[in-house]
C-alpha positions as CSV (number, residue, x, y, z in Angstrom):
1,M,-22.9,25.6,17.7
2,N,-22.4,22.4,19.8
3,D,-21.5,21.7,23.3
4,W,-19.7,18.4,22.8
5,R,-16.3,17.0,22.0
6,L,-15.8,13.3,21.1
7,G,-12.8,11.3,22.1
8,I,-11.9,7.8,20.8
9,D,-9.3,5.5,22.2
10,V,-7.9,2.7,20.0
11,G,-6.8,0.0,22.4
12,A,-5.3,-3.4,21.8
13,T,-8.7,-5.3,21.9
14,K,-11.3,-2.5,22.0
15,I,-12.3,0.9,20.6
16,E,-13.9,3.3,23.0
17,I,-15.7,6.5,22.4
18,V,-16.8,9.2,24.9
19,A,-18.6,12.5,24.6
20,L,-17.6,15.3,27.1
21,D,-19.6,18.4,27.6
22,R,-18.0,21.9,28.2
23,T,-17.4,21.1,31.9
24,G,-15.7,17.8,31.1
25,E,-18.6,15.7,32.3
26,M,-19.0,12.4,30.4
27,K,-22.3,12.2,28.7
28,L,-21.8,9.1,26.6
29,R,-19.5,6.1,26.6
30,R,-19.4,3.1,24.2
31,R,-17.0,0.2,23.6
32,V,-16.7,-2.1,20.7
33,P,-14.1,-4.7,19.7
34,N,-11.1,-3.5,17.7
35,P,-11.4,-5.2,14.3
36,G,-7.6,-5.4,14.0
37,Q,-7.5,-4.3,10.4
38,Y,-6.9,-0.8,9.0
39,D,-9.9,-0.2,6.7
40,A,-12.2,-1.8,9.2
41,L,-10.8,0.5,11.9
42,L,-11.6,3.6,9.9
43,T,-15.2,2.5,9.3
44,T,-15.7,1.4,12.9
45,I,-14.6,4.9,14.1
46,R,-16.9,6.5,11.4
47,D,-19.9,4.4,12.6
48,L,-19.2,5.1,16.3
49,S,-18.9,8.8,15.8
50,N,-22.0,9.0,13.7
51,S,-24.0,7.1,16.2
52,A,-22.7,9.3,19.0
53,A,-23.6,12.5,17.1
54,D,-27.1,11.1,16.5
55,E,-27.5,10.2,20.2
56,L,-26.4,13.7,21.2
57,G,-28.7,15.4,18.7
58,A,-25.7,16.9,16.9
59,S,-25.9,15.1,13.6
60,S,-27.9,17.8,11.9
61,S,-25.4,20.5,12.8
62,S,-23.9,22.4,9.9
63,A,-20.5,21.8,11.5
64,P,-19.8,18.1,12.2
65,L,-18.6,17.2,15.6
66,P,-14.8,16.8,15.5
67,I,-13.1,13.8,17.0
68,G,-9.9,13.3,18.8
69,V,-8.3,9.9,18.6
70,G,-5.6,8.3,20.8
71,I,-3.5,5.5,19.2
72,P,-0.8,3.2,20.5
73,G,1.8,4.9,18.3
74,S,2.5,8.3,16.8
75,T,2.3,10.1,13.4
76,D,5.6,10.8,11.7
77,A,6.1,14.5,11.4
78,S,7.6,14.3,7.9
79,S,5.6,11.5,6.1
80,G,2.3,11.7,8.0
81,L,2.4,7.9,8.5
82,V,1.9,6.1,11.7
83,K,5.1,4.8,13.4
84,N,6.0,2.9,16.5
85,A,2.5,1.4,17.0
86,N,2.3,-1.9,18.8
87,A,-0.7,-2.6,16.6
88,T,1.7,-3.2,13.8
89,W,-1.0,-3.1,11.1
90,L,-1.3,0.6,11.7
91,N,2.4,1.3,11.0
92,G,3.0,3.0,7.7
93,K,-0.6,4.0,7.2
94,P,-1.8,7.7,6.6
95,F,-4.3,7.4,9.4
96,E,-4.6,11.1,10.3
97,R,-5.1,11.9,6.6
98,D,-7.6,9.0,5.9
99,L,-9.7,9.4,9.0
100,P,-11.4,12.7,8.3
101,E,-12.3,11.5,4.7
102,V,-13.8,8.3,5.9
103,A,-15.5,9.7,9.1
104,G,-16.8,12.8,7.4
105,R,-15.7,15.0,10.3
106,P,-12.5,16.8,11.5
107,A,-10.1,14.6,13.3
108,R,-6.9,14.9,15.4
109,V,-4.7,11.9,16.2
110,E,-2.3,11.6,19.1
111,N,-0.3,9.0,21.0
112,D,-2.3,7.4,23.8
113,A,0.2,8.4,26.5
114,N,0.0,12.0,25.3
115,C,-3.8,11.8,25.7
116,F,-3.4,10.4,29.2
117,A,-1.2,13.3,30.2
118,L,-3.5,15.9,28.6
119,S,-6.5,14.4,30.5
120,E,-4.8,14.5,33.9
121,A,-3.5,18.0,33.2
122,I,-6.8,19.5,32.1
123,D,-9.2,18.2,34.8
124,G,-7.4,15.3,36.4
125,A,-4.9,14.8,39.3
126,A,-2.7,17.7,38.0
127,A,-5.4,20.2,37.1
128,G,-4.1,23.7,37.5
129,K,-0.4,22.7,37.2
130,N,1.6,24.5,34.5
131,V,4.1,21.7,33.5
132,V,2.8,18.1,33.8
133,F,4.5,14.9,32.8
134,G,2.2,11.9,32.5
135,V,3.6,8.4,32.9
136,I,2.1,5.1,31.7
137,I,3.7,1.9,32.9
138,G,2.1,-1.3,31.8
139,S,3.1,-3.8,29.1
140,G,5.3,-1.0,27.8
141,M,6.3,2.4,29.1
142,G,5.3,5.8,27.7
143,G,4.9,9.4,28.7
144,G,3.5,12.7,27.6
145,L,4.3,16.3,28.3
146,V,1.7,19.1,28.8
147,V,2.7,22.8,29.3
148,N,0.0,25.3,30.2
149,G,-2.7,23.0,29.1
150,K,-1.1,22.3,25.7
151,L,0.5,19.0,24.5
152,V,4.1,19.3,23.6
153,S,4.7,16.8,20.8
154,G,8.1,18.0,19.6
155,L,9.7,18.4,16.2
156,N,9.8,14.6,15.6
157,H,6.5,13.9,17.4
158,I,8.4,11.8,20.0
159,A,8.3,14.1,23.1
160,G,7.6,12.1,26.2
161,E,9.2,8.8,25.0
162,W,11.3,8.4,28.1
163,G,10.8,4.7,28.0
164,H,13.6,4.7,25.3
165,T,16.1,6.6,27.3
166,P,18.7,4.7,29.3
167,L,18.4,3.7,32.9
168,P,20.2,6.5,34.8
169,W,22.9,6.0,37.4
170,P,23.3,2.3,36.6
171,R,24.8,-0.1,39.1
172,L,27.4,-2.7,38.4
173,E,24.9,-5.5,39.0
174,E,22.6,-4.1,36.3
175,F,25.1,-4.9,33.6
176,P,25.0,-6.2,30.9
177,M,22.1,-4.0,29.9
178,P,19.1,-5.8,28.4
179,K,18.4,-5.3,24.7
180,C,15.3,-3.4,23.7
181,F,13.1,-4.0,20.7
182,C,14.0,-0.4,19.5
183,G,17.6,-1.6,18.8
184,N,19.3,0.0,21.8
185,E,20.3,-1.5,25.1
186,G,19.4,-0.5,28.7
187,C,16.2,1.4,27.9
188,L,14.0,2.3,30.8
189,E,11.2,0.2,29.4
190,R,13.3,-3.0,29.7
191,F,13.7,-2.3,33.4
192,L,10.3,-0.8,34.3
193,C,7.5,-2.4,32.1
194,G,5.3,-5.0,33.7
195,S,7.0,-8.0,32.2
196,A,10.4,-6.8,33.4
197,L,9.2,-6.7,37.0
198,A,7.5,-10.1,36.6
199,E,10.7,-11.7,35.3
200,D,12.8,-10.1,38.0
201,W,10.4,-11.7,40.5
202,Q,9.7,-15.1,39.0
203,G,12.2,-15.6,36.3
204,P,12.3,-15.5,32.4
205,G,9.1,-16.0,30.6
206,H,6.8,-14.6,33.3
207,R,4.8,-11.5,32.4
208,S,2.3,-10.8,35.2
209,V,2.9,-9.0,38.4
210,E,-0.4,-9.9,39.9
211,G,0.0,-10.8,43.5
212,I,3.6,-9.6,43.9
213,E,2.8,-7.2,46.8
214,D,0.8,-9.9,48.6
215,A,3.7,-12.3,48.1
216,A,6.1,-9.7,49.5
217,A,3.9,-9.1,52.5
218,N,3.9,-12.9,53.1
219,G,7.6,-13.1,53.2
220,D,8.5,-13.9,49.6
221,A,12.2,-12.7,49.6
222,R,12.3,-12.6,45.8
223,A,9.2,-10.5,45.6
224,V,10.6,-8.1,48.3
225,A,13.9,-7.7,46.4
226,A,12.2,-7.3,43.0
227,I,10.0,-4.5,44.3
228,D,12.9,-2.8,46.1
229,R,14.9,-2.8,42.8
230,Y,11.9,-1.6,40.8
231,V,11.1,1.3,43.0
232,D,14.8,2.4,43.2
233,R,15.0,2.3,39.4
234,F,11.7,4.1,38.9
235,A,12.8,6.8,41.3
236,R,16.1,7.2,39.4
237,A,14.1,7.6,36.2
238,C,11.8,10.2,37.8
239,A,14.8,12.1,39.2
240,M,16.4,12.3,35.7
241,L,13.1,13.6,34.4
242,I,13.0,16.3,37.1
243,N,16.5,17.3,36.5
244,I,15.7,18.0,32.9
245,L,12.1,19.3,32.9
246,D,11.5,20.3,36.5
247,P,7.7,19.6,36.1
248,D,5.1,20.8,38.5
249,A,3.8,17.2,38.8
250,I,4.4,13.7,37.5
251,V,1.1,11.7,37.2
252,L,1.2,7.9,37.1
253,G,-1.0,5.6,35.0
254,G,-1.0,2.1,33.7
255,G,-1.3,-1.2,35.6
256,V,2.2,-1.3,37.2
257,S,1.7,2.2,38.7
258,N,-1.2,0.8,40.8
259,L,1.4,-1.0,43.0
260,R,1.3,0.6,46.4
261,A,5.1,0.7,46.6
262,V,5.4,2.7,43.4
263,R,2.9,5.3,44.6
264,E,4.1,5.5,48.2
265,R,7.9,5.0,48.1
266,T,9.1,6.8,45.0
267,Q,8.7,10.3,46.5
268,G,11.1,9.5,49.3
269,L,13.8,8.3,47.0
270,L,14.0,11.2,44.6
271,Q,16.3,13.4,46.6
272,R,19.2,11.0,46.2
273,H,19.5,12.0,42.5
274,V,17.7,15.3,42.1
275,I,20.2,18.1,41.8
276,T,18.4,20.6,44.0
277,P,17.9,20.1,47.8
278,G,14.4,19.9,49.1
279,C,12.8,18.4,45.9
280,K,9.1,19.1,46.0
281,T,7.9,17.5,42.8
282,P,4.7,15.6,43.6
283,I,4.3,12.0,42.2
284,L,0.6,11.7,41.8
285,G,-1.8,8.9,41.2
286,N,-4.2,9.6,38.3
287,K,-7.8,10.8,38.8
288,H,-9.6,9.3,35.8
289,G,-8.2,5.7,35.7
290,D,-8.7,3.8,32.5
291,S,-10.9,6.7,31.2
292,S,-8.0,9.1,31.1
293,G,-6.8,8.2,27.6
294,V,-10.1,8.5,25.9
295,R,-10.9,11.7,27.8
296,G,-7.6,13.2,26.7
297,A,-8.4,12.3,23.1
298,A,-11.6,14.4,23.5
299,W,-9.6,17.3,25.0
300,L,-7.5,17.5,21.8
301,W,-10.1,20.0,20.6
302,E,-10.3,23.3,22.3
303,P,-13.8,24.5,23.5
304,A,-13.6,27.5,21.1
305,E,-12.8,25.2,18.2
306,T,-15.7,22.8,18.9
307,T,-18.2,25.6,18.7
308,R,-17.1,27.2,15.4
């Protein structure tokens, strides 16, 4: 029997591993560069998990410690191959099949936004809530749905991909709708990712929103207007989500969600579009910050499963 679960987050530039005990306390945390190549990724995860097991005194166990892995993509339900990964060298690879063989231990793989949502639902900002939607807004836009402590991935493994639904209740000035890399037009991601806000503030080609709230506070009219538009659009997106799912909480993650206006003003704008009067759905900041994704990867394994 063992008391640990291992979680691994495959980021754009780094790979991180953590070990959580039964209570969710982090006992080990390591980061190494992402090699940016498929076979090297497999062996890097193998070496990280073996080293962690040794350090935890679990390498001699008859049942190898399982690992949960969050990736910036998802596994196709039919083919078992990675799809929609922004680390494009992962796409088309049987990662979830290859990983247990190379690592020598059971492995589960999930989208990183799903891992974020699971983390915040299990022991984060939405702990104790039945239906939780986790939002990540950064260079892209993702989401994850957790019901009664369980991830809902869906038939096609795309549950939570609200970034590729259209901006609801569009205004005339929002046309023509911007084209999205997915092939559609008007996707939420094209209005709400970090670069979309940066371009709305400073023009085409800008990608960083650093300093936008300071600029607005100092009287930059373009910054004020861009933030106002952003919060209004984000509130519309959340209202659509509430009308469909009616979650017990929406938890925010990703760099753009750290803007004060997003955290503080969205709640007050929901009622314009939510179908029920007196909308009570809380919009919450996350508890675990940039550790949420890797913690959620560890939580892909149930306590009972990790002790078999």
